[in-house]
C-alpha positions as CSV (number, residue, x, y, z in Angstrom):
1,X,-6.5,24.7,73.9
2,X,-9.9,23.3,74.8
3,X,-11.5,26.7,74.3
4,X,-9.9,27.1,70.9
5,X,-11.1,23.7,69.8
6,X,-14.6,24.3,71.0
7,X,-14.7,27.7,69.3
8,X,-13.5,26.0,66.1
9,X,-16.2,23.3,66.4
10,X,-18.9,25.9,67.0
11,X,-17.8,28.0,64.0
12,X,-17.7,24.9,61.7
13,X,-21.1,23.8,63.1
14,X,-22.4,27.3,62.3
15,X,-21.1,27.1,58.8
16,X,-22.8,23.8,58.3
17,X,-26.0,25.2,59.8
18,X,-26.3,28.4,57.7
19,X,-26.2,26.7,54.3
20,X,-28.9,24.3,55.6
21,X,-31.1,27.2,56.7
22,X,-30.4,29.0,53.4
23,X,-31.4,25.9,51.4
24,X,-34.5,25.5,53.5
25,X,-35.5,29.1,52.9
26,X,-35.0,28.7,49.1
27,X,-37.1,25.5,49.1
28,X,-39.9,27.2,51.1
29,X,-39.9,30.1,48.6
30,X,-40.0,27.6,45.7
31,X,-42.9,25.7,47.4
32,X,-44.9,28.9,47.9
33,X,-44.2,29.9,44.3
34,X,-45.7,26.6,43.1
35,X,-48.5,26.2,45.6
36,X,-49.8,29.8,45.6
37,X,-51.2,29.8,42.0
38,X,-52.8,26.4,42.5
39,X,-54.4,27.5,45.8
40,X,-55.5,30.8,44.3
41,X,-57.1,29.1,41.3
42,X,-59.0,26.7,43.6
43,X,-60.2,29.6,45.8
44,X,-61.3,31.8,42.9
45,X,-63.4,28.9,41.6
46,X,-65.7,29.4,44.6
47,X,-66.4,33.1,43.8
48,X,-69.0,34.8,41.7
49,X,-67.8,36.5,38.6
50,X,-68.2,40.0,40.0
51,X,-66.2,39.2,43.1
52,X,-63.5,37.4,41.1
53,X,-63.0,40.5,38.9
54,X,-63.0,43.0,41.9
55,X,-61.1,40.9,44.5
56,X,-59.0,38.2,42.8
57,X,-56.6,37.7,45.7
58,X,-59.0,37.5,48.6
59,X,-60.9,34.7,50.4
60,X,-64.4,34.3,48.9
61,X,-67.0,36.2,50.9
62,X,-69.7,33.7,49.8
63,X,-68.5,30.2,48.9
64,X,-70.2,29.3,45.7
65,X,-70.1,25.5,45.8
66,X,-72.5,25.3,42.9
67,X,-69.6,26.3,40.6
68,X,-67.9,23.0,41.2
69,X,-71.1,21.1,41.4
70,X,-72.2,22.5,38.0
71,X,-69.0,21.1,36.5
72,X,-69.1,17.7,38.3
73,X,-72.7,17.1,37.5
74,X,-72.3,17.9,33.8
75,X,-71.6,15.4,31.0
76,X,-68.9,17.7,29.5
77,X,-66.4,17.4,32.3
78,X,-66.4,13.6,32.4
79,X,-66.2,13.4,28.7
80,X,-63.1,15.5,28.3
81,X,-61.6,13.9,31.4
82,X,-62.1,10.4,29.9
83,X,-60.5,11.6,26.6
84,X,-57.5,13.1,28.4
85,X,-57.1,9.8,30.4
86,X,-57.3,7.7,27.2
87,X,-54.7,9.9,25.4
88,X,-52.4,9.8,28.4
89,X,-52.7,6.1,28.9
90,X,-51.9,5.3,25.3
91,X,-49.0,7.7,25.3
92,X,-47.5,6.4,28.5
93,X,-47.9,2.7,27.4
94,X,-46.3,3.2,24.0
95,X,-43.6,5.5,25.3
96,X,-42.6,2.9,27.9
97,X,-42.7,0.0,25.5
98,X,-40.7,1.7,22.7
99,X,-38.2,3.7,24.8
100,X,-37.4,0.8,27.2
101,X,-36.5,-1.5,24.4
102,X,-34.5,1.2,22.6
103,X,-32.7,2.1,25.8
104,X,-31.8,-1.5,26.5
105,X,-30.4,-1.9,23.0
106,X,-28.2,1.2,23.3
107,X,-27.1,0.2,26.8
108,X,-26.0,-3.4,26.1
109,X,-25.7,-4.0,22.4
110,X,-23.1,-2.5,20.1
111,X,-23.6,-2.4,16.3
112,X,-22.5,-0.3,13.4
113,X,-23.9,3.2,13.7
114,X,-25.2,2.8,17.2
115,X,-23.7,6.1,18.5
116,X,-24.9,8.0,15.4
117,X,-28.5,6.6,15.9
118,X,-28.4,7.5,19.6
119,X,-27.3,11.0,18.8
120,X,-30.0,11.3,16.2
121,X,-32.6,10.3,18.7
122,X,-31.2,12.8,21.2
123,X,-31.7,15.6,18.7
124,X,-35.4,15.4,19.8
125,X,-34.4,17.2,23.0
126,X,-33.6,20.3,21.0
127,X,-36.9,20.7,19.1
128,X,-40.2,21.2,20.8
129,X,-43.4,19.9,19.2
130,X,-44.6,23.4,18.2
131,X,-41.7,23.8,15.8
132,X,-42.8,20.8,13.7
133,X,-46.6,21.3,14.0
134,X,-47.1,22.0,10.2
135,X,-45.1,18.9,9.0
136,X,-46.9,16.8,11.7
137,X,-50.3,18.0,10.5
138,X,-49.4,17.1,6.9
139,X,-48.2,13.7,7.8
140,X,-51.2,13.0,10.0
141,X,-53.5,14.1,7.2
142,X,-51.7,11.9,4.6
143,X,-52.0,8.9,7.0
144,X,-55.7,9.5,7.5
145,X,-55.4,10.0,11.2
146,X,-57.1,13.4,11.5
147,X,-59.8,13.6,14.1
148,X,-58.5,10.3,15.7
149,X,-56.8,9.6,19.0
150,X,-53.8,8.0,17.3
151,X,-53.2,11.3,15.4
152,X,-52.4,12.8,18.8
153,X,-50.8,9.8,20.6
154,X,-48.2,8.9,18.0
155,X,-46.6,12.4,17.7
156,X,-46.6,12.7,21.5
157,X,-44.8,9.4,21.8
158,X,-42.3,10.4,19.2
159,X,-41.4,13.7,20.9
160,X,-41.1,12.0,24.3
161,X,-38.7,9.3,23.2
162,X,-35.6,11.4,23.4
163,X,-35.9,12.1,27.1
164,X,-37.2,8.7,27.9
165,X,-34.4,6.8,26.1
166,X,-31.8,9.1,27.8
167,X,-33.1,8.4,31.3
168,X,-33.7,4.7,30.8
169,X,-30.4,4.0,29.0
170,X,-28.5,5.6,31.9
171,X,-30.4,3.6,34.5
172,X,-30.0,0.3,32.5
173,X,-26.2,0.8,32.2
174,X,-26.0,1.2,36.0
175,X,-27.2,-2.3,36.7
176,X,-24.4,-4.6,37.7
177,X,-22.6,-6.0,34.7
178,X,-22.3,-9.3,36.7
179,X,-26.0,-9.8,36.3
180,X,-25.8,-9.9,32.5
181,X,-22.7,-12.1,32.5
182,X,-24.4,-14.6,34.9
183,X,-27.6,-14.6,32.9
184,X,-25.7,-15.3,29.7
185,X,-23.7,-18.1,31.3
186,X,-27.0,-19.7,32.4
187,X,-28.4,-19.5,28.8
188,X,-30.6,-16.5,29.3
189,X,-30.9,-14.5,26.1
190,X,-31.3,-10.7,25.8
191,X,-35.0,-10.9,25.6
192,X,-35.4,-12.9,28.8
193,X,-32.8,-10.7,30.6
194,X,-34.7,-7.6,29.5
195,X,-38.2,-8.8,30.7
196,X,-37.3,-10.8,33.8
197,X,-34.3,-8.9,35.2
198,X,-33.9,-5.4,33.8
199,X,-37.5,-4.3,33.9
200,X,-38.3,-5.6,37.5
201,X,-35.1,-3.8,38.8
202,X,-35.9,-0.5,37.0
203,X,-39.2,0.4,38.7
204,X,-38.2,3.9,39.9
205,X,-36.9,5.1,36.5
206,X,-40.0,3.5,34.7
207,X,-42.2,5.4,37.1
208,X,-40.3,8.6,36.4
209,X,-40.7,8.2,32.6
210,X,-44.4,7.4,33.1
211,X,-45.1,10.5,35.1
212,X,-43.2,12.8,32.7
213,X,-45.0,11.3,29.7
214,X,-48.4,11.5,31.5
215,X,-48.0,15.1,32.4
216,X,-46.8,16.1,28.9
217,X,-49.8,14.3,27.4
218,X,-52.2,15.6,30.0
219,X,-51.2,19.3,29.4
220,X,-51.1,19.0,25.6
221,X,-53.0,21.7,23.8
222,X,-51.6,22.6,20.4
223,X,-51.5,19.1,18.9
224,X,-55.1,18.2,19.9
225,X,-56.3,21.6,18.7
226,X,-54.8,20.9,15.2
227,X,-55.8,17.2,15.0
228,X,-59.3,17.1,16.5
229,X,-62.4,18.4,14.7
230,X,-65.1,16.6,16.8
231,X,-65.8,18.1,20.2
232,X,-66.6,14.6,21.5
233,X,-62.8,13.8,21.3
234,X,-61.6,17.0,23.0
235,X,-59.3,16.6,26.0
236,X,-59.7,18.9,29.0
237,X,-57.4,21.6,27.6
238,X,-59.8,22.1,24.7
239,X,-62.9,21.5,26.9
240,X,-62.3,24.9,28.5
241,X,-63.7,26.5,25.5
242,X,-67.2,25.4,26.6
243,X,-67.2,28.1,29.2
244,X,-66.0,30.8,26.8
245,X,-68.7,32.7,24.9
246,X,-68.5,35.2,22.1
247,X,-68.8,38.2,24.3
248,X,-68.1,37.0,27.8
249,X,-66.3,34.2,29.7
250,X,-67.4,32.5,32.9
251,X,-64.0,32.8,34.5
252,X,-65.1,31.3,37.8
253,X,-66.2,28.1,36.0
254,X,-63.0,28.1,34.0
255,X,-60.9,28.2,37.2
256,X,-63.1,25.6,38.9
257,X,-62.7,23.4,35.8
258,X,-58.9,23.8,35.8
259,X,-58.8,22.9,39.5
260,X,-60.7,19.7,39.0
261,X,-58.8,18.6,35.9
262,X,-55.3,19.1,37.3
263,X,-56.1,16.9,40.3
264,X,-55.4,13.6,38.5
265,X,-51.9,14.8,37.5
266,X,-51.2,16.1,41.1
267,X,-52.4,12.8,42.6
268,X,-50.3,10.7,40.3
269,X,-47.2,12.7,41.1
270,X,-47.9,12.4,44.9
271,X,-48.4,8.7,44.6
272,X,-45.3,8.1,42.5
273,X,-43.1,10.7,44.2
274,X,-40.8,8.3,46.0
275,X,-40.1,6.4,42.7
276,X,-39.7,9.6,40.8
277,X,-37.0,10.9,43.1
278,X,-35.2,7.6,43.0
279,X,-35.5,7.4,39.2
280,X,-34.1,10.9,38.6
281,X,-31.3,10.2,41.0
282,X,-30.4,7.0,39.1
283,X,-30.6,8.9,35.8
284,X,-28.4,11.7,37.1
285,X,-25.2,9.6,37.3
286,X,-23.1,9.6,34.2
287,X,-23.4,6.6,31.9
């Protein structure tokens, strides 16, 4: 009897252990899939153009530190980096301000047409920005926002509202209803409840929305390409064209430039990783 029980415990323990090992193997494969291109890009930035073209997957024979130094010591890199940071900061700030208030409204207030309006906003999840680039360009031109930062920021905010409202509304609805009832009994209105109770308790989901909006803005290419005419306003995605000539491209400088410009996004994700996981977990529970 004891032997049978121990055998059963061992087999059940083995069943629990195998899925764990399988999950670990899958996660390791995913990690390698993500890290390998980034590491390869960084390494190829240390090569000469000839070595890069002949041995793209090898360790550099001679480490060309001047590739990175040429970029860091130039005015162009810091200019496009500042433009990208400005666009991302404005996009994240407006997205948080508008989406948090809209999400709070849909979470706690009921009015005629609220479900229809929420469904209309959620339609933004179905259409990427590229599908509306021509109407966006016409509207930006009519508003006189061509070659301005707001001509890029406002459409980015508009297309990030759907996901942001969805995540924030779900998180706001998960706050204990007793908090709202107690606040109302003490004479606290919706505005004070939103600013002094809801927002301080929603740090993880706010960090999640911030990172998502930041990365979308940071990696934006098509919209800045259509809106900007002056090279002094180019973000880093358009700043790559400085290393592309009519007949040749300095690919080693392009890869070094990409490595340096994706570092802010990676650092922001690493710093906010704990809040991002908590925020996505909160937004995963049904409303």
